[in-house]
N, C-alpha and C positions, 0 to 999 in steps of 0.2 A: 601504333597503340602502345601505351606505356607498359613496361613489364610489371607483372604481378609481383609485389614485394615479398609475397610468401613463397614465390617460386612455383606456384600452381596456376593452372589455367582456370579462367572463370572468376567470378566474384569471390572475395574472401569469405570463409565460413564464419558465422557469428559464434562466439564462445557462449556456452550455456551459462546462465546465471543461477546462483544458489539463492533460493528464497526461503524464508521461514514459512513453514506451512501455516495457513490460516487456522485459528482455533476451530475445532469441530464442536458438534453439539455436546459431547461429553465434557470437553474442557470448559465450555460456557456454563454448563451445569455446575461443574466443580468450583468455578470462580464465584458463582452465585451462592452456593452452599457455604463457601468460606467466609462470606460476608453476612450482612443482616438484611439482605433484600427479600429473602423468602421466609415466610412464617406459616405455621399451622399446616393445613392440608396441602398447600402448594409446596411447602418444604418437604413433606413426607413423599409427595409424588415425585419431586425432583430427586430425592435420595433413591427411590425405587428405580427410576429411569437411569440414573447414573450407574447403579449397581449392575443393571442389565447391559448397558452399553460397555461397561468396563470389560466384560467377558469377551467382547468381540474387538476391542481396541488393540492396535498393534503396540509394540514395545515403546516406540517414540511417543505415542499418544499417552500411554500409561505413565511414562516418566513426566510428561507435561502435566497430567492430572495430579500426580504426587507433588509436583513443585507448587501447584496452586493451593493444595490443601495442607502442606507440611506444617505451617506455622499458625494455622487458624485454630482458635479455641472452640470454634463452632463446626469444625469439620465432622461429618457423620462417622461415628465409630465403626459401623459395619463396613463402610467403604475403606477406612484406614486399615482395618484388619485384613481386608482382601489385598491391599497394597503391600502390607508387611509380609504377606506370604508369597509375594510375587518375586520376580527377578531382583537380584541385589541392587541393581542400579535404580530400581523403583522403590525398593524397601528402605534403603539407607537414609534418604532424606526424611522419611517419616519417623524412623527410629531415632534419628539424631535430634529432630526439631519438635515433633508434635507434642503440644501440651495436653492433648486429649488422652493419650495413653497413660493409664494409671500405673503406679509403681508395681503393684501386684502383677499386672499383666506383663510388664517389662521383665520382672524377675522370672516369670514363667517362660518367656521367650528366651531369656539369656541362658537358661539351663541347657538348651539344645542348639543355640545359635552358632553360626560360623564365626570365625575370628573377625571378619569384616563387619558383620552385624553387631558383634560385641563392641568393636571399636566405635561404631556409630553411636551406640548407646552411651559409651564412655565419654563422648564429646557433648552430651546433653548439658544445657546450661544449669540444670538443677538435678542433682542425683541424691536420692535418699540413701540411708545406710544399708537398707536391705538390698537395693539394687547394686550398690558399690560392692558389697560382699559377694553377691552373685556373679558379678563381672570378674572378680579376682579368683574365685574358686574354680579351679580347673582351667584357668586361662593361660594362654601363652604370654611370654614376657612383653610382646609388643602391645597386647591389650592392656596389661598393667601399666606400661609406660604411657599409653594414651590416656588412661584414667588419671595418672599422676600429673600429666601435662595439662590437664583441664583445671586451670586456676580459677575458673568462674564458679566452681562448686567447692564447698568445704568437705573435707574428708576427716572422719573421726580417727582417733588413735587406734582403735581396734582394726579399722580398715587399712591404715598405713602399716600396722604390724603384719596384717595378713598379706600385704604385698611383699614384705620381706620373707614371710614364711613360704610364700609361693616361689619366689625368685631370690633366694638368699645370696647367690653368687653373681647375679646379673649386673654388670657395670652400667647398662642402660637404665635399669631400674634405680640403681644407686644415684645416677646423675639426675634422673627425674625427681627423686625424693629431695635431693639437695636443692633443686630448682624451685621447690614449693615455696610460697611466700612465708610459710611458718611451719615449723616442725615441733610437735610435743617433745619435751625433754627426754622422755623414755625412748622415743623413736630415734632421736638424734644419738643418744647414748648407744643404742644397739647398732645403729648404722655405722658409727665410727669404728666399731670392732669388726665390721664385715667389709667395709670398702677398702680399696687399694689406697696406698699412702697418698698419692696425688689427690684422690677424691676425698680422703679424710681431711686433708689440709683445706680443700675447698669447702667442705662441710663446716669445719670449725670457723673458717673465715665468714661464712654466710650465716651460720647458726651457732654462735659461740657457746661452748660447753664449759662451764666452770667446774672445777673440782668440787665434789659434793661430800658432805660428811657421811660417815658410815651409816648413820641413822636414816639419812635421806636415800642412800643407795639401797638399803634394805626395803624402803617403801617403794622405790622405783621398780624393784625386782619382785615385789609381792605378786603372787599368783602367775608368775611367768615360768616358762620351762626352766628346769634345773640347769641345762646347758647354757641357756642365755644368762641366767643369774651369775654363773661362773665367769662368763665373758665380761659382764659389766663390772663385777668385783675385781677381776683381773686387770681391767683397764685402769682402775684407780689405785691399784696396789703398788 
């Protein structure tokens, strides 16, 4: 009898295979609600059933449900809000992608959200000024950097200034600002007074800052903090 190549007596043991779990009833309902297959009473009944099943679903199933609903403009708001209040691995895809969540609701959530949840919101493809301001206020530098690195959404001058107000000495924030496709002149002028020499050189190379007449400098510093106006005027003196 030939020797067992595994060095064990008897037939070799089969290795267990890893299989993707088949979609359960809740996941099937989520996929149907994400599309246009259900209308009227059938849709309402499916929403109620999914909400009920969600309470008993394990974490893996809840993640799968979130993945099916995250990008759908037809996803039921009640189910989405339950997912947003769930474990972070369930909530983050919804916060980052869902077009159903209104800006006012996102602003409310941002006020008490963890850094991970704020960063997910900062990666959204479209961010209004109110949400951008809410994400910056009280945020850690990594949240601000995530927002600035999101080039898919425009950020207003007040929001960019708020980033510097929040993290005036953060090199990571300075680099993220410099990496933006475009910087308003006032933001670039302020940043060049705050950034380290190497970053200032990179800033000027990417966003050229021409010397400006005194009259324009006054306009750029209008309604700005006194300390910042002194910085800008000192830079061109």
